[in-house]
Residue, then its C-alpha position, 0 to 999 in steps of 0.5 A: x499500499x502506498x502512503x500519500x504525501x501530506x501537503x501544507x493544506x492538509x496540515x492547515x486542515x489538521x490544525x483546524x480539526x484539532x482546534x475544533x476538537x479542543x474547543x468541543x472537549x473544553x466545552x464538554x468538560x465544563x458543561x457535562x457533569x462529572x460521572x464515573x463510568x469505570x468503577x474503582x479504576x479512576x480511584x486507583x489511578x489517582x492514588x498511584x499518581x498521588x504516590x508518584x507526585x509525593x515522592x513515594x514511588x509507584x504505590x497506592x496511597x490507600x493500599x501501599x502493597x498494591x501495584x496492579x495498574x500499568x504506570x504510564x497513565x499514573x505518571x501522566x497524572x502525577x506530572x499534572x499534579x506536580x505542574x498544576x495541582x491535584x485538580x480534576x479540571x486540570x487533568x480534564x483540560x490536559x486530556x482535552x489537549x491530548x484528544x485535540x492532538x489525537x484528532x489532528x494526527x488521526x486526520x493526517x494518518x487517514x489522509x495518508x492511507x485513504x486520500x483527503x476527502x475520506x481522511x477529512x470525514x474520518x478526522x471529523x468523526x474522530x473529533x465528534x465521536x461520543x466515546x472519545x468525548x466521554x473519555x475526556x472527562x474520565x480518569x481512565x487510561x484511554x485518554x492517554x493511550x489512544x493518542x499514543x497508539x495513533x502516533x505509533x501506528x504510522x511509524x509502525x507502517x513507515x518502518x515496514x513492520x506491517x510486512x513482517 
């Protein structure tokens, strides 16, 4: 499969989609009431992040013997805690920014694989997809892992691992 080149016009469209996705997510953060859809996971990630941010390492603040979650999202939360304090709103804003960047990168990936018209529709769907909006206002790993996976996918294809 041949990957298509990206033009400056595609980059401008990616920026516009990313800004639109950011505005939508920020409005969602302030307009939608807080709810927990994930049971104990948000509490566990928050607790691990508190342990990391306080210098105690990757350990739960309420169950110090427990380390049963992957550390990347807890590290992301801890960095937010160190920079902005322990606030759900600050974390949700950071996740909104990640969602906006993911939208722009997803659009670029879609254009490279499917051409500009279909890539735009895919980027628009990604920006408006209800589950991605919900993830913005949840303390869940998906808010971090989706953008990371979207960025890794084109690299995986470009270095030829898809042919192995």
